[in-house]
N, C-alpha and C positions, 0 to 999 in steps of 0.2 A: 525473592520477593522484590517486587517492583517498587522503586522510589517514589514517594508522594502518592500513595493510595494502596499499595500493596497489589498481588497478584489478582485479586478479586475485581478491581477497577480495569485491569487490561482484559480480562475474561469478558466482563459484561460490555466492554467497549467493542471488542470483537464480536459478540453476539450481534450486537446493535447492528455494526457496520454491515455484518452478511446479510443481514435483512433489508438494509438500506439497499445494499446493491443488488440484491435479487428483485426487489421491486424496479429498480432503474432498468435491469436487463430485460425484465419482462413486462415493461410499461405498465407496472402497477399492479399486475395480474398476480403474483408469486412471491411470497417471502421465504420460501423455502428452496432456492436454488443452489445458494452458498452456505456453507457452514464453516465453524472453525476447524482446522486441521488437527490431526491427532497430536497430542502434546504442543499444541499451538505451535507448529514448525518443527518441534523437536524430533519428531519421528524420522524426518528427512535427515536432520543432522546426525542422530544416532546411526540410522543406516549407512550414510556416508562414510563415517568414521570406520564402520566395519568392511567397507569395498563394497556393499551393496547399494546398487542404483536403483531407486524409488521415483515414481513420476510424481509424487506428492511433494511439495516444497511450499515454504511460506506460511501464513497463518490462516489462509482460507483454501478451502477445496470446492470444486462443484459437487454437489450431491443428487443433480438432476440433469438431464442431457442439455438443457438450454444454456448452463453455464460451463460447458467443457471447452467452447472455443475460447472464452475468455480466460481460464484458467491455463489453457495451454499456449497463451501467450505473455502472460503477465505473473509476475512474482509478487505476491501482495504482502505486507506487512503493515500491520497495525501498531501504534504507538500512543498511548496517553498517559502521559506523565505531569507531574506537578510543574516543571520547568525544563523545556527542551533546549534551552539555550539557543533561541532562534536567533537573536541577534548576533551571537558569535559565529553561527552558522553562516548567515547571509554575510556578514563583513570579513571572517577571516577564516572560514572554513575550519572552525573549531568547535568543540563543544560536544553535547549529548547527540543533538540531530546530525552533527558532522559524522560522527561515529556510525549513526544508525544507517546513514545514506551510503557510506562507503561499505559497510558490512552486506547493505542490500544489493550493491553493485557485483560484489564478489560473489553472494549466494546465486543471484539471478543468473550470471554469467555461468556458472555451473550447470544451470539446468536448460541453458539457451533460451532464457525469458527476458523479458523487459521487467526492469525494477518498479515497483511502486510501493510509496509508503503514504498511508493515509494517517494522519498523526493530530492530536490535540494537547493542546498545553492549557493547563487550567484558566479558566476565564477567558478562553480566546475560541474562536471559530475552528472547525476541522479544516485542515489543510490536506492537499494531494499534492506529491511530489513525483514528477516523473521527468524522462530525459525528452526534451522538445519533439523530435519526430514521433514518439509514442502518443504524445497528447495530440499530435496533428492527426494520427492514425484512429484514436479513442473518438476524438470530437469534433475534429476539422481544425481548419486555420484559424478561422476568425469568430470563434466562440466568445460571446462577450464575458466580461467580469474581469476582477483582478488577475493579473499574470505577472509573476516576476521571474525573469530569468536570471540565473547566478552561474557565472564560468568558475569551473572548478578544474584542477589540473587533471581530474578523471573526466572531464567534459562538462557539458551544461546540465543545469537541472533547472526544471521550470516549476513553480510552484503557483498553484491556484487554490481558491477557496472550493472546498468540496461541494458546498451548496450551488455554486455557479456551475459546476462540472455536471452536477445531476439535473440542471434545467436542460441541458442539451440532450438530444436524441443519442442513444448508445448506438455506435456505428459498427456494431458485431462483425 
């Protein structure tokens, strides 16, 4: 069970974001390009432990052809928690968000994908975390809006408001 609201909160958040990203990829035409992955990413974890390689990884999969290119590049994790310890992440590379980012880096590496976390802490806007080159490939170099780049021992991570990213055209 997730801290600060339970598994239902996370599941609802995942469904909502799958629809939002589907609309973004399709320029507002389709809400059904992406959906929650089986066991919310757990299917890949279970298969990996058994030595079985599956192509499904992360919290989101493409259920329509328009999403296949996106999912073949990005390992998507969704996190909605009461407190992600964002201050500890930004300042000390500690806390819950730091743990999530490090895990996303490890998991994405297994599948040769770029890690992406879309996260929401209660009473804050949605954030999207990616490595800087991945942001450049996704939305270009000079996208307006808030951008925070934090250097970590594992490399730099760029944090943006999801709403700002969604205003940019998808550069599929």
